[in-house]
N, C-alpha and C positions, 0 to 999 in steps of 0.2 A: 647726199646727206640731207636729212630731213631737219628743218629748223625747230628749235626748242620752243614749246607751247607756252604762252603767257597766261597765268591764272586769271580767272574772271574778276576776282576782286581787284587784282592789280590793273587790269584793263580798265575797270570802271574808275579808278583813281587817277590814272594817267589820262583818260579820256575827259575827266573834269577839269584837270589842269590845263589840257589842250584847249578846251572850250573857253576857259577863262582868258586865254591869250587871244583867240579868234574874236571874242566879245570886245576885249581891250583895244583890238585893232579895227573895230568897226566893222567886222565880217568882210574882209577884203575879197576882191575878185582874184581868181588865180592868174598868174603864179604869185605865191607868197613871197614877199620882199623880206629875207632874213635880216636886213639891215633894220627894218621897222621892229622885228622880234627882239633883236639885241637892245635896241633903244628902249622898248618897254620893260624888258627885264633887267635892264642895267648890266648887260654882258658886254665884256671887251673881247675882241677877236684879235689874235696876233698869229704871225706865222714864224716857224722854226724851220731849220734845215736839219734832216736826219744825217746828212753827209758832213755837216759842220755844226758841231754842237757849242760853238763859242757863246751864241746868244742864249741857249739853254743854261749854260753855266753861269752867265751874268744873272739870268732871272732866278736861278736856284737860290741865291742869297738873300732875295727879298721876299720870298713867299713862304706862306704858311700852308700846310696841308694836314687836315684832320687834327688841328691844334698843336702840331709838332712844327718847330722852327727847323727849316730845312738846314740851316748852318750847322745844326747838330747832326744831320743825317745828309751830308752834302750829295751823296750818290743816289739819293732815293728817286728823284724825278729822272735823272739821266738812266738809271736802271730800268724804270718803268718804261721809258720810251723805247730802249735799246733791246732789252729782254724780250718784251712783248711785240716788237716790230710794229709799233703804233704809227698811225698816220694822222691821228688826231687825239687829243685828250682834253678833259675839262679839270680845271684847277678850282676846287671850291672856294677857299677863303679869299681869293682874288677875283671871284666871278669872272674868270678868264678861260676862254677857249684857245688852245694851241692847235693849229694845223700845219702839217708837215708841207712846205712850200713846194716840195718835189711831186706832191699829189696832183695828178691831172686835174685841170679845171672842172671837168664834167663830174668829177666825183667829190669836189670840195664842198658842195652844196648838201649832199647827203652826210658827209662827215660832220659838218656844222649842225645839221638837224638832229644827228645822233647825240652830239655832246650837248646840245641844248636840252635834250630829253633827259640826259643824266642830271643836268641842273634843276629839272622840274620835279624829279621823282625824289621825294624827301628821303626815303630809307637808303637810297644810294650814297648818300653823304657818309653813312656809317660804315660802308664796305670799301668804297674806292680808296686806293692806297693804303689799306690796311694791311696787317702782317699776321693776323692770327690764323690758326689752322683752318677754320671755317671760311675765312675770307679769301684764302688762297686756294680752296677747293676748287678744281675745274668746273664742277656742276654749278656752283654758286656764281663763277664767273659767267658761265654760259647763260644763265637765267638773267643775270644783270644786263648783258649784252642784248638778249632777246627783248627785255623790257624796253631798253634804249631804243632798239630798232623799231619796235612796235609804235612807241612815242614819236619818233622821227616820221614814220608813215602817216600817222594821225595828224600831225602838224603840216608836214610839207604838202600833203594832199588835202588839207583843209577839212578834215573830219567828213561828215556826211555829204559835203559838197562833191566829192569825188563819185561816191556811189550813185548819187542822183544823176550826174552826168553820163556816168558808165552805163547805167541801165536804159539810157536812150539810143544806145548803138547796138548793133549786131555784135554777137559774141565772136570775135575773131581777133587775129594778131593785129590787123589794121587799125582796130579800135584801140589797142594798147599803145600803137605809135602815135595815134592822134592825142590820147589823153597824155602821153609823155610830153608832147610839145605844149599842149594847153596849160599843164601844171608845172612846166619848167623843170621836170625831174628825168632821171635816166631811164632807159627802156627796162633795164634790170629792175629798179626799184618800182617802176609802174607795173610790170608784169607780176611782181610779188603782191602789190597792192591789189590788183585787179583779181587775182586768184582768190585771195583770202577774203574779200569782201563782196564780190559778185557771186562767189561760190559757197554761200552759206547754206542754201537750199539745193543748189544744183552742183553735182560733182564736177570739179574743174581742177586741173593740176597744171603746174608750171615746171619747166625744166631749164636750168643753166648749165651748159655743158661745153666741152670743146667742140669744134667743128668735127663732125663724125669721120670726115675724109683727111683731117690734119690733126691727128691725135698727137699729143705732146709726149716727150719722152718720160717714162715712169707711169704712164696711164694705167689706171688700175680697172680692169674690165669688171670687177666685182663691185666697184663703186665708182661708176663712170660719171656721176653728176657732181658738179660743184655744189648746186642747190636742187632739191626736190621738194617743190613747193606744193602742198596740197590744201584744198579748201576744207572747211568743216564737214561739208556733205561727202566729199571724196574720202576723207579720213574715216568717216562712219561707215561708208559702205565698200570701200576699196582699200582697206589698211593691208590686205594680203598681196597688193601689187608691188613688186620691187622696182627700184630705180634700174636695175640692169634690165629688165623687161621693157621699161619705158624707153630706155636708150637704144635698145636693139630695134624697137619699132621706128623710131625716128631715123635710125642710120639705114633702114631699108628703103626709104624714099627721098632722102636728101640728096641734092645735086652737089657737085664740087665746085661751087660758086665762091668768088672771093668776098662777097658781101651781098646784102638785101635778102629776099626770099630764097629759101633753099628747097622749099616743096611742102607739100600737104598730102594727107592721105587719111582715110578712115581705118581705124584700129580697133580691133576687138579686145576688151579687157573683161576678164571675169571678176565678179564681186565676191564677197566673203561666203556667199551661198553657192557659188559655182555658176551662177546665171551670166551669160554672155551679154555685154553691153557694147554698142558703137560709140566710139569716142572720135572726134574730129581733131587731128594733130596738125599743128601748122608751125613751121620752123623759120626764123629770121636771124641772120648773122650779122652783127654789128660791127664786125672786123676783128673782134677779140673774143666773143663767146657767142654760142648759138642758143638762141631763146626760143622755147617751144611752148606753145599754149595748147592744153588738151581739154577739149570740152565735150561733156556728155551730150550724146544725140538721143538715143532711145535704147530699149532692150532690143537685142538681135531677133528674139522670138517675135516681136511686134512686127518686124520687117516681113519675116517668113509668114506670118498670119495674113498680112496685107496683100502679099502676093499670090 
């Protein structure tokens, strides 16, 4: 699945909000302390349990959402959490972020960054928890989530600081793991950020998939990737490449290891004009998902000419 693109104007507006936070915190060193962000923005953080909604029910009677008293619509917040299977949400009128306490610790940081982004993006207040036809449209929801994800990435990776440090390293999966530890974020979110920002001019792709030797029940071979992340340069020149082709390529070299590096290989991908190019594929298994970084090396014809 390819992510939804965020518009240039929206990116610029979100960047400006994140820059304001980073300046307000005195341009901190990574990793970013989210407790400092909450203090600056006067946000409250609380945890709830998706398996025990008593805390949510108590909270419902005290909060307003989009100007509507919840005691007049007592099931609203509960329905939002349960029907959408949410692990976190932002409640605007109380400047409060709620996170499901059953969410693994390693994922709570991204969840908080995502909901903080919702609070920063002014136009999201008009849509979240709404019930008009437009607001409930899946496309609209996907755009809002993509914008919040973009904002979370800009915030948690300290905007241009990540790119500056990333460019000092070789383009490889080891760099992604190094930057993950440096900025205190998950490997998946670091891979995503790396592909999108290092690959502005260089075609790079990232894949988040099941372990190719341990496919889950119901695995769809036509849509094998949880995420198929493409850089701007890759999207421009290799928009013809399908995720199925990418997954088949990594399946050919990956070992049946329980964790860590699964393998690497040079793979030929053809661009929109049919010209073959060499990409270096590297795959790492974090115990839950296989993460693959695919970096452009050169046109295949250049290798033939040189030989």
